[in-house]
All heavy atoms as atom14 arrays in JSON, in Angstrom:
{
  "sequence": "MNDHYLKKLNRVTAIFTQLQSKMIVRAQDLAEKFEVSLENVQLHY",
  "atom14_mask": [
    [1, 1, 1, 1, 1, 1, 1, 1, 0, 0, 0, 0, 0, 0],
    [1, 1, 1, 1, 1, 1, 1, 1, 0, 0, 0, 0, 0, 0],
    [1, 1, 1, 1, 1, 1, 1, 1, 0, 0, 0, 0, 0, 0],
    [1, 1, 1, 1, 1, 1, 1, 1, 1, 1, 0, 0, 0, 0],
    [1, 1, 1, 1, 1, 1, 1, 1, 1, 1, 1, 1, 0, 0],
    [1, 1, 1, 1, 1, 1, 1, 1, 0, 0, 0, 0, 0, 0],
    [1, 1, 1, 1, 1, 1, 1, 1, 1, 0, 0, 0, 0, 0],
    [1, 1, 1, 1, 1, 1, 1, 1, 1, 0, 0, 0, 0, 0],
    [1, 1, 1, 1, 1, 1, 1, 1, 0, 0, 0, 0, 0, 0],
    [1, 1, 1, 1, 1, 1, 1, 1, 0, 0, 0, 0, 0, 0],
    [1, 1, 1, 1, 1, 1, 1, 1, 1, 1, 1, 0, 0, 0],
    [1, 1, 1, 1, 1, 1, 1, 0, 0, 0, 0, 0, 0, 0],
    [1, 1, 1, 1, 1, 1, 1, 0, 0, 0, 0, 0, 0, 0],
    [1, 1, 1, 1, 1, 0, 0, 0, 0, 0, 0, 0, 0, 0],
    [1, 1, 1, 1, 1, 1, 1, 1, 0, 0, 0, 0, 0, 0],
    [1, 1, 1, 1, 1, 1, 1, 1, 1, 1, 1, 0, 0, 0],
    [1, 1, 1, 1, 1, 1, 1, 0, 0, 0, 0, 0, 0, 0],
    [1, 1, 1, 1, 1, 1, 1, 1, 1, 0, 0, 0, 0, 0],
    [1, 1, 1, 1, 1, 1, 1, 1, 0, 0, 0, 0, 0, 0],
    [1, 1, 1, 1, 1, 1, 1, 1, 1, 0, 0, 0, 0, 0],
    [1, 1, 1, 1, 1, 1, 0, 0, 0, 0, 0, 0, 0, 0],
    [1, 1, 1, 1, 1, 1, 1, 1, 1, 0, 0, 0, 0, 0],
    [1, 1, 1, 1, 1, 1, 1, 1, 0, 0, 0, 0, 0, 0],
    [1, 1, 1, 1, 1, 1, 1, 1, 0, 0, 0, 0, 0, 0],
    [1, 1, 1, 1, 1, 1, 1, 0, 0, 0, 0, 0, 0, 0],
    [1, 1, 1, 1, 1, 1, 1, 1, 1, 1, 1, 0, 0, 0],
    [1, 1, 1, 1, 1, 0, 0, 0, 0, 0, 0, 0, 0, 0],
    [1, 1, 1, 1, 1, 1, 1, 1, 1, 0, 0, 0, 0, 0],
    [1, 1, 1, 1, 1, 1, 1, 1, 0, 0, 0, 0, 0, 0],
    [1, 1, 1, 1, 1, 1, 1, 1, 0, 0, 0, 0, 0, 0],
    [1, 1, 1, 1, 1, 0, 0, 0, 0, 0, 0, 0, 0, 0],
    [1, 1, 1, 1, 1, 1, 1, 1, 1, 0, 0, 0, 0, 0],
    [1, 1, 1, 1, 1, 1, 1, 1, 1, 0, 0, 0, 0, 0],
    [1, 1, 1, 1, 1, 1, 1, 1, 1, 1, 1, 0, 0, 0],
    [1, 1, 1, 1, 1, 1, 1, 1, 1, 0, 0, 0, 0, 0],
    [1, 1, 1, 1, 1, 1, 1, 0, 0, 0, 0, 0, 0, 0],
    [1, 1, 1, 1, 1, 1, 0, 0, 0, 0, 0, 0, 0, 0],
    [1, 1, 1, 1, 1, 1, 1, 1, 0, 0, 0, 0, 0, 0],
    [1, 1, 1, 1, 1, 1, 1, 1, 1, 0, 0, 0, 0, 0],
    [1, 1, 1, 1, 1, 1, 1, 1, 0, 0, 0, 0, 0, 0],
    [1, 1, 1, 1, 1, 1, 1, 0, 0, 0, 0, 0, 0, 0],
    [1, 1, 1, 1, 1, 1, 1, 1, 1, 0, 0, 0, 0, 0],
    [1, 1, 1, 1, 1, 1, 1, 1, 0, 0, 0, 0, 0, 0],
    [1, 1, 1, 1, 1, 1, 1, 1, 1, 1, 0, 0, 0, 0],
    [1, 1, 1, 1, 1, 1, 1, 1, 1, 1, 1, 1, 0, 0]
  ],
  "atom14_positions": [
    [[-65.65, 186.6, 52.12], [-66.42, 187.41, 51.08], [-66.47, 188.89, 51.53], [-66.56, 189.21, 52.64], [-67.88, 186.94, 51.1], [-68.12, 185.64, 50.36], [-69.81, 185.24, 50.22], [-69.78, 183.58, 50.76], [0.0, 0.0, 0.0], [0.0, 0.0, 0.0], [0.0, 0.0, 0.0], [0.0, 0.0, 0.0], [0.0, 0.0, 0.0], [0.0, 0.0, 0.0]],
    [[-66.28, 189.69, 50.47], [-66.32, 191.12, 50.73], [-67.75, 191.67, 50.73], [-68.73, 191.06, 50.29], [-65.37, 191.93, 49.81], [-65.89, 191.88, 48.33], [-67.07, 191.87, 48.04], [-64.99, 191.81, 47.4], [0.0, 0.0, 0.0], [0.0, 0.0, 0.0], [0.0, 0.0, 0.0], [0.0, 0.0, 0.0], [0.0, 0.0, 0.0], [0.0, 0.0, 0.0]],
    [[-67.85, 192.88, 51.25], [-69.22, 193.52, 51.43], [-69.89, 193.73, 50.09], [-71.17, 193.5, 50.0], [-69.03, 194.82, 52.19], [-70.33, 195.42, 52.69], [-71.12, 194.59, 53.26], [-70.6, 196.58, 52.4], [0.0, 0.0, 0.0], [0.0, 0.0, 0.0], [0.0, 0.0, 0.0], [0.0, 0.0, 0.0], [0.0, 0.0, 0.0], [0.0, 0.0, 0.0]],
    [[-69.21, 194.09, 49.08], [-69.83, 194.34, 47.78], [-70.43, 193.0, 47.2], [-71.6, 193.02, 46.66], [-68.78, 194.84, 46.78], [-69.3, 195.01, 45.41], [-70.16, 195.99, 45.03], [-69.05, 194.32, 44.3], [-70.39, 195.88, 43.73], [-69.79, 194.87, 43.23], [0.0, 0.0, 0.0], [0.0, 0.0, 0.0], [0.0, 0.0, 0.0], [0.0, 0.0, 0.0]],
    [[-69.72, 191.94, 47.31], [-70.2, 190.65, 46.85], [-71.49, 190.22, 47.61], [-72.47, 189.78, 47.02], [-69.15, 189.55, 46.98], [-69.59, 188.16, 46.6], [-69.69, 187.83, 45.3], [-69.98, 187.21, 47.58], [-70.15, 186.6, 44.92], [-70.44, 185.97, 47.2], [-70.44, 185.69, 45.87], [-70.89, 184.43, 45.49], [0.0, 0.0, 0.0], [0.0, 0.0, 0.0]],
    [[-71.5, 190.45, 48.91], [-72.67, 190.06, 49.75], [-73.9, 190.87, 49.37], [-74.99, 190.33, 49.31], [-72.37, 190.14, 51.23], [-71.39, 189.12, 51.84], [-71.12, 189.38, 53.23], [-72.08, 187.7, 51.69], [0.0, 0.0, 0.0], [0.0, 0.0, 0.0], [0.0, 0.0, 0.0], [0.0, 0.0, 0.0], [0.0, 0.0, 0.0], [0.0, 0.0, 0.0]],
    [[-73.7, 192.17, 49.14], [-74.8, 193.06, 48.76], [-75.38, 192.6, 47.42], [-76.62, 192.54, 47.22], [-74.34, 194.47, 48.66], [-74.19, 195.14, 50.04], [-73.72, 196.56, 49.87], [-73.44, 197.21, 51.21], [-73.05, 198.59, 51.1], [0.0, 0.0, 0.0], [0.0, 0.0, 0.0], [0.0, 0.0, 0.0], [0.0, 0.0, 0.0], [0.0, 0.0, 0.0]],
    [[-74.53, 192.28, 46.47], [-74.98, 191.86, 45.16], [-75.71, 190.5, 45.3], [-76.81, 190.3, 44.67], [-73.83, 191.74, 44.17], [-74.3, 191.42, 42.81], [-73.08, 191.45, 41.83], [-73.6, 191.21, 40.42], [-72.58, 191.38, 39.41], [0.0, 0.0, 0.0], [0.0, 0.0, 0.0], [0.0, 0.0, 0.0], [0.0, 0.0, 0.0], [0.0, 0.0, 0.0]],
    [[-75.21, 189.61, 46.1], [-75.81, 188.28, 46.23], [-77.16, 188.47, 46.91], [-78.15, 187.83, 46.49], [-74.91, 187.4, 47.15], [-75.45, 185.97, 47.42], [-75.6, 185.2, 46.09], [-74.51, 185.23, 48.28], [0.0, 0.0, 0.0], [0.0, 0.0, 0.0], [0.0, 0.0, 0.0], [0.0, 0.0, 0.0], [0.0, 0.0, 0.0], [0.0, 0.0, 0.0]],
    [[-77.28, 189.34, 47.89], [-78.61, 189.55, 48.54], [-79.54, 190.21, 47.52], [-80.76, 189.82, 47.59], [-78.39, 190.54, 49.76], [-77.78, 189.86, 50.93], [-77.84, 188.6, 51.08], [-77.11, 190.57, 51.77], [0.0, 0.0, 0.0], [0.0, 0.0, 0.0], [0.0, 0.0, 0.0], [0.0, 0.0, 0.0], [0.0, 0.0, 0.0], [0.0, 0.0, 0.0]],
    [[-79.12, 191.13, 46.73], [-80.02, 191.72, 45.75], [-80.5, 190.69, 44.73], [-81.72, 190.68, 44.47], [-79.32, 192.88, 45.07], [-80.21, 193.63, 44.1], [-79.62, 194.87, 43.48], [-78.41, 194.61, 42.86], [-77.23, 195.22, 43.1], [-77.1, 196.07, 44.05], [-76.15, 194.97, 42.34], [0.0, 0.0, 0.0], [0.0, 0.0, 0.0], [0.0, 0.0, 0.0]],
    [[-79.65, 189.86, 44.2], [-79.94, 188.89, 43.24], [-81.0, 187.85, 43.82], [-81.96, 187.49, 43.24], [-78.75, 188.15, 42.63], [-79.09, 186.94, 41.86], [-77.9, 189.13, 41.83], [0.0, 0.0, 0.0], [0.0, 0.0, 0.0], [0.0, 0.0, 0.0], [0.0, 0.0, 0.0], [0.0, 0.0, 0.0], [0.0, 0.0, 0.0], [0.0, 0.0, 0.0]],
    [[-80.75, 187.46, 45.14], [-81.64, 186.54, 45.78], [-83.01, 187.19, 45.94], [-84.02, 186.55, 45.7], [-81.04, 186.15, 47.16], [-79.79, 185.56, 46.95], [-82.0, 185.19, 47.92], [0.0, 0.0, 0.0], [0.0, 0.0, 0.0], [0.0, 0.0, 0.0], [0.0, 0.0, 0.0], [0.0, 0.0, 0.0], [0.0, 0.0, 0.0], [0.0, 0.0, 0.0]],
    [[-83.04, 188.48, 46.31], [-84.29, 189.17, 46.49], [-85.06, 189.25, 45.15], [-86.29, 189.14, 45.1], [-84.08, 190.53, 47.08], [0.0, 0.0, 0.0], [0.0, 0.0, 0.0], [0.0, 0.0, 0.0], [0.0, 0.0, 0.0], [0.0, 0.0, 0.0], [0.0, 0.0, 0.0], [0.0, 0.0, 0.0], [0.0, 0.0, 0.0], [0.0, 0.0, 0.0]],
    [[-84.31, 189.5, 44.07], [-84.91, 189.54, 42.71], [-85.5, 188.18, 42.33], [-86.68, 188.1, 41.88], [-83.93, 190.04, 41.68], [-83.63, 191.54, 41.91], [-84.48, 189.85, 40.28], [-82.49, 192.09, 41.13], [0.0, 0.0, 0.0], [0.0, 0.0, 0.0], [0.0, 0.0, 0.0], [0.0, 0.0, 0.0], [0.0, 0.0, 0.0], [0.0, 0.0, 0.0]],
    [[-84.76, 187.16, 42.55], [-85.34, 185.81, 42.28], [-86.6, 185.55, 43.1], [-87.59, 184.98, 42.57], [-84.24, 184.69, 42.55], [-83.29, 184.58, 41.49], [-81.95, 184.42, 41.73], [-83.62, 184.64, 40.13], [-80.95, 184.27, 40.77], [-82.66, 184.51, 39.13], [-81.32, 184.37, 39.46], [0.0, 0.0, 0.0], [0.0, 0.0, 0.0], [0.0, 0.0, 0.0]],
    [[-86.6, 185.91, 44.33], [-87.78, 185.72, 45.18], [-88.92, 186.5, 44.64], [-90.07, 185.99, 44.56], [-87.5, 186.18, 46.67], [-86.41, 185.39, 47.09], [-88.67, 185.97, 47.5], [0.0, 0.0, 0.0], [0.0, 0.0, 0.0], [0.0, 0.0, 0.0], [0.0, 0.0, 0.0], [0.0, 0.0, 0.0], [0.0, 0.0, 0.0], [0.0, 0.0, 0.0]],
    [[-88.72, 187.68, 44.19], [-89.75, 188.59, 43.69], [-90.34, 187.94, 42.37], [-91.52, 187.89, 42.14], [-89.17, 189.98, 43.33], [-90.14, 190.96, 42.86], [-90.78, 191.71, 44.04], [-90.37, 191.55, 45.14], [-91.9, 192.37, 43.8], [0.0, 0.0, 0.0], [0.0, 0.0, 0.0], [0.0, 0.0, 0.0], [0.0, 0.0, 0.0], [0.0, 0.0, 0.0]],
    [[-89.46, 187.44, 41.55], [-89.92, 186.85, 40.27], [-90.69, 185.56, 40.52], [-91.63, 185.22, 39.75], [-88.66, 186.54, 39.41], [-87.94, 187.78, 38.84], [-86.61, 187.34, 38.11], [-88.82, 188.54, 37.89], [0.0, 0.0, 0.0], [0.0, 0.0, 0.0], [0.0, 0.0, 0.0], [0.0, 0.0, 0.0], [0.0, 0.0, 0.0], [0.0, 0.0, 0.0]],
    [[-90.34, 184.81, 41.52], [-91.02, 183.55, 41.83], [-92.38, 183.82, 42.49], [-93.28, 182.92, 42.45], [-90.22, 182.61, 42.72], [-89.04, 182.08, 42.03], [-88.15, 181.21, 42.97], [-88.11, 181.48, 44.14], [-87.51, 180.22, 42.39], [0.0, 0.0, 0.0], [0.0, 0.0, 0.0], [0.0, 0.0, 0.0], [0.0, 0.0, 0.0], [0.0, 0.0, 0.0]],
    [[-92.54, 184.94, 43.15], [-93.78, 185.19, 43.91], [-94.9, 185.76, 43.14], [-96.09, 185.81, 43.55], [-93.44, 186.11, 45.11], [-93.16, 187.42, 44.62], [0.0, 0.0, 0.0], [0.0, 0.0, 0.0], [0.0, 0.0, 0.0], [0.0, 0.0, 0.0], [0.0, 0.0, 0.0], [0.0, 0.0, 0.0], [0.0, 0.0, 0.0], [0.0, 0.0, 0.0]],
    [[-94.66, 186.18, 41.86], [-95.68, 186.82, 41.1], [-95.73, 186.24, 39.68], [-94.68, 185.82, 39.17], [-95.53, 188.36, 40.97], [-95.53, 189.03, 42.3], [-95.34, 190.52, 42.15], [-95.4, 191.25, 43.44], [-95.23, 192.68, 43.29], [0.0, 0.0, 0.0], [0.0, 0.0, 0.0], [0.0, 0.0, 0.0], [0.0, 0.0, 0.0], [0.0, 0.0, 0.0]],
    [[-96.84, 186.26, 39.09], [-96.98, 185.85, 37.67], [-96.29, 186.83, 36.71], [-95.65, 186.44, 35.77], [-98.44, 185.72, 37.28], [-99.15, 184.58, 38.04], [-98.69, 182.96, 37.44], [-99.47, 182.9, 35.89], [0.0, 0.0, 0.0], [0.0, 0.0, 0.0], [0.0, 0.0, 0.0], [0.0, 0.0, 0.0], [0.0, 0.0, 0.0], [0.0, 0.0, 0.0]],
    [[-96.44, 188.16, 36.97], [-95.91, 189.18, 36.17], [-95.08, 190.15, 37.04], [-95.57, 190.63, 38.01], [-96.98, 189.94, 35.39], [-97.72, 188.97, 34.47], [-96.38, 191.1, 34.62], [-98.93, 189.6, 33.77], [0.0, 0.0, 0.0], [0.0, 0.0, 0.0], [0.0, 0.0, 0.0], [0.0, 0.0, 0.0], [0.0, 0.0, 0.0], [0.0, 0.0, 0.0]],
    [[-93.87, 190.38, 36.63], [-93.03, 191.39, 37.31], [-92.51, 192.34, 36.27], [-91.79, 191.91, 35.3], [-91.86, 190.74, 38.08], [-91.0, 191.73, 38.73], [-92.38, 189.68, 39.11], [0.0, 0.0, 0.0], [0.0, 0.0, 0.0], [0.0, 0.0, 0.0], [0.0, 0.0, 0.0], [0.0, 0.0, 0.0], [0.0, 0.0, 0.0], [0.0, 0.0, 0.0]],
    [[-92.79, 193.63, 36.43], [-92.33, 194.54, 35.46], [-90.88, 195.0, 35.76], [-90.54, 195.17, 36.94], [-93.17, 195.84, 35.43], [-94.6, 195.56, 35.01], [-95.5, 196.82, 35.08], [-95.08, 197.85, 36.03], [-94.97, 199.14, 35.74], [-95.26, 199.59, 34.57], [-94.56, 200.03, 36.66], [0.0, 0.0, 0.0], [0.0, 0.0, 0.0], [0.0, 0.0, 0.0]],
    [[-90.08, 195.14, 34.75], [-88.7, 195.61, 34.95], [-88.7, 196.9, 35.67], [-87.8, 197.2, 36.48], [-88.02, 195.7, 33.56], [0.0, 0.0, 0.0], [0.0, 0.0, 0.0], [0.0, 0.0, 0.0], [0.0, 0.0, 0.0], [0.0, 0.0, 0.0], [0.0, 0.0, 0.0], [0.0, 0.0, 0.0], [0.0, 0.0, 0.0], [0.0, 0.0, 0.0]],
    [[-89.64, 197.85, 35.36], [-89.68, 199.14, 36.01], [-89.86, 198.99, 37.55], [-89.21, 199.7, 38.31], [-90.77, 200.0, 35.46], [-90.89, 201.39, 36.02], [-89.68, 202.24, 35.72], [-89.15, 202.17, 34.6], [-89.15, 202.92, 36.71], [0.0, 0.0, 0.0], [0.0, 0.0, 0.0], [0.0, 0.0, 0.0], [0.0, 0.0, 0.0], [0.0, 0.0, 0.0]],
    [[-90.7, 198.04, 37.9], [-90.9, 197.76, 39.34], [-89.71, 197.32, 40.05], [-89.33, 197.72, 41.18], [-92.07, 196.8, 39.56], [-93.41, 197.32, 39.12], [-93.57, 198.58, 39.05], [-94.32, 196.49, 38.78], [0.0, 0.0, 0.0], [0.0, 0.0, 0.0], [0.0, 0.0, 0.0], [0.0, 0.0, 0.0], [0.0, 0.0, 0.0], [0.0, 0.0, 0.0]],
    [[-88.94, 196.43, 39.37], [-87.65, 195.98, 39.94], [-86.65, 197.07, 40.09], [-85.99, 197.17, 41.09], [-87.08, 194.84, 39.09], [-87.85, 193.44, 39.16], [-87.17, 192.49, 38.16], [-87.85, 192.85, 40.52], [0.0, 0.0, 0.0], [0.0, 0.0, 0.0], [0.0, 0.0, 0.0], [0.0, 0.0, 0.0], [0.0, 0.0, 0.0], [0.0, 0.0, 0.0]],
    [[-86.57, 197.93, 39.05], [-85.6, 199.02, 39.08], [-85.93, 199.95, 40.23], [-85.01, 200.34, 40.94], [-85.7, 199.73, 37.74], [0.0, 0.0, 0.0], [0.0, 0.0, 0.0], [0.0, 0.0, 0.0], [0.0, 0.0, 0.0], [0.0, 0.0, 0.0], [0.0, 0.0, 0.0], [0.0, 0.0, 0.0], [0.0, 0.0, 0.0], [0.0, 0.0, 0.0]],
    [[-87.16, 200.26, 40.46], [-87.61, 201.13, 41.55], [-87.29, 200.48, 42.86], [-86.8, 201.09, 43.83], [-89.06, 201.51, 41.42], [-89.33, 202.42, 40.25], [-90.77, 202.64, 40.02], [-91.62, 202.22, 40.79], [-91.08, 203.36, 38.94], [0.0, 0.0, 0.0], [0.0, 0.0, 0.0], [0.0, 0.0, 0.0], [0.0, 0.0, 0.0], [0.0, 0.0, 0.0]],
    [[-87.64, 199.24, 43.01], [-87.5, 198.5, 44.29], [-86.04, 198.46, 44.73], [-85.65, 198.62, 45.89], [-88.11, 197.12, 44.22], [-88.0, 196.34, 45.5], [-88.69, 194.99, 45.43], [-88.52, 194.19, 46.64], [-89.66, 194.29, 47.55], [0.0, 0.0, 0.0], [0.0, 0.0, 0.0], [0.0, 0.0, 0.0], [0.0, 0.0, 0.0], [0.0, 0.0, 0.0]],
    [[-85.18, 198.21, 43.75], [-83.78, 197.97, 44.05], [-82.94, 199.2, 43.75], [-81.65, 199.11, 43.84], [-83.26, 196.72, 43.35], [-83.96, 195.48, 43.82], [-84.97, 194.9, 43.08], [-83.59, 194.92, 45.07], [-85.6, 193.8, 43.56], [-84.24, 193.81, 45.56], [-85.3, 193.23, 44.79], [0.0, 0.0, 0.0], [0.0, 0.0, 0.0], [0.0, 0.0, 0.0]],
    [[-83.57, 200.3, 43.44], [-82.93, 201.6, 43.19], [-81.77, 201.51, 42.21], [-80.66, 201.96, 42.47], [-82.4, 202.11, 44.56], [-83.55, 202.42, 45.54], [-83.06, 202.93, 46.88], [-81.82, 202.93, 47.17], [-83.91, 203.3, 47.68], [0.0, 0.0, 0.0], [0.0, 0.0, 0.0], [0.0, 0.0, 0.0], [0.0, 0.0, 0.0], [0.0, 0.0, 0.0]],
    [[-82.09, 200.9, 41.05], [-81.2, 200.82, 39.94], [-81.88, 201.31, 38.71], [-83.15, 201.46, 38.72], [-80.64, 199.45, 39.71], [-79.84, 198.93, 40.86], [-81.69, 198.45, 39.37], [0.0, 0.0, 0.0], [0.0, 0.0, 0.0], [0.0, 0.0, 0.0], [0.0, 0.0, 0.0], [0.0, 0.0, 0.0], [0.0, 0.0, 0.0], [0.0, 0.0, 0.0]],
    [[-81.16, 201.6, 37.65], [-81.84, 202.1, 36.46], [-82.57, 200.96, 35.74], [-82.23, 199.78, 35.92], [-80.75, 202.67, 35.52], [-79.98, 201.64, 34.9], [0.0, 0.0, 0.0], [0.0, 0.0, 0.0], [0.0, 0.0, 0.0], [0.0, 0.0, 0.0], [0.0, 0.0, 0.0], [0.0, 0.0, 0.0], [0.0, 0.0, 0.0], [0.0, 0.0, 0.0]],
    [[-83.54, 201.36, 34.97], [-84.29, 200.4, 34.17], [-83.34, 199.68, 33.25], [-83.45, 198.47, 33.02], [-85.39, 201.13, 33.4], [-86.25, 200.24, 32.46], [-86.95, 199.11, 33.27], [-87.32, 201.1, 31.82], [0.0, 0.0, 0.0], [0.0, 0.0, 0.0], [0.0, 0.0, 0.0], [0.0, 0.0, 0.0], [0.0, 0.0, 0.0], [0.0, 0.0, 0.0]],
    [[-82.43, 200.36, 32.63], [-81.45, 199.78, 31.72], [-80.62, 198.7, 32.42], [-80.32, 197.64, 31.86], [-80.49, 200.81, 31.13], [-81.18, 201.79, 30.18], [-81.96, 202.91, 30.9], [-81.77, 203.1, 32.14], [-82.78, 203.57, 30.25], [0.0, 0.0, 0.0], [0.0, 0.0, 0.0], [0.0, 0.0, 0.0], [0.0, 0.0, 0.0], [0.0, 0.0, 0.0]],
    [[-80.25, 198.94, 33.69], [-79.53, 197.94, 34.45], [-80.32, 196.72, 34.63], [-79.81, 195.58, 34.49], [-79.09, 198.58, 35.84], [-77.93, 197.86, 36.4], [-77.33, 196.98, 35.85], [-77.65, 198.3, 37.66], [0.0, 0.0, 0.0], [0.0, 0.0, 0.0], [0.0, 0.0, 0.0], [0.0, 0.0, 0.0], [0.0, 0.0, 0.0], [0.0, 0.0, 0.0]],
    [[-81.59, 196.8, 34.88], [-82.46, 195.6, 35.05], [-82.53, 194.86, 33.78], [-82.4, 193.6, 33.66], [-83.81, 195.98, 35.58], [-84.77, 194.82, 35.53], [-83.75, 196.58, 36.95], [0.0, 0.0, 0.0], [0.0, 0.0, 0.0], [0.0, 0.0, 0.0], [0.0, 0.0, 0.0], [0.0, 0.0, 0.0], [0.0, 0.0, 0.0], [0.0, 0.0, 0.0]],
    [[-82.73, 195.61, 32.68], [-82.89, 194.94, 31.32], [-81.67, 194.29, 30.88], [-81.71, 193.23, 30.27], [-83.39, 195.98, 30.35], [-84.79, 196.44, 30.67], [-85.23, 197.58, 29.79], [-84.38, 198.41, 29.35], [-86.51, 197.73, 29.5], [0.0, 0.0, 0.0], [0.0, 0.0, 0.0], [0.0, 0.0, 0.0], [0.0, 0.0, 0.0], [0.0, 0.0, 0.0]],
    [[-80.5, 194.84, 31.19], [-79.21, 194.29, 30.75], [-78.81, 193.05, 31.58], [-78.21, 192.11, 31.05], [-78.11, 195.33, 30.76], [-78.16, 196.47, 29.72], [-77.08, 197.46, 30.02], [-78.05, 195.86, 28.37], [0.0, 0.0, 0.0], [0.0, 0.0, 0.0], [0.0, 0.0, 0.0], [0.0, 0.0, 0.0], [0.0, 0.0, 0.0], [0.0, 0.0, 0.0]],
    [[-79.02, 193.13, 32.86], [-78.43, 192.11, 33.73], [-79.35, 191.07, 34.24], [-78.95, 190.05, 34.74], [-77.82, 192.78, 34.93], [-76.64, 193.67, 34.55], [-75.46, 193.2, 34.12], [-76.58, 195.04, 34.51], [-74.66, 194.2, 33.83], [-75.29, 195.31, 34.08], [0.0, 0.0, 0.0], [0.0, 0.0, 0.0], [0.0, 0.0, 0.0], [0.0, 0.0, 0.0]],
    [[-80.69, 191.33, 34.11], [-81.61, 190.38, 34.68], [-82.59, 189.98, 33.57], [-83.42, 189.31, 33.5], [-82.34, 190.94, 35.89], [-81.36, 191.33, 36.95], [-81.1, 192.67, 37.19], [-80.72, 190.44, 37.66], [-80.23, 193.04, 38.19], [-79.77, 190.81, 38.67], [-79.56, 192.16, 38.9], [-78.64, 192.54, 39.88], [0.0, 0.0, 0.0], [0.0, 0.0, 0.0]]
  ]
}
């Protein structure tokens, strides 16, 4: 596995963990936590 794939897998796993741990998760909070744009969160997750 290459480094890019592992980083993406780790990020997706962390996002799933975040979503499972709270009743409400705002897209803006995910964008800030993972340092991506709000649009990126809305399009891909």
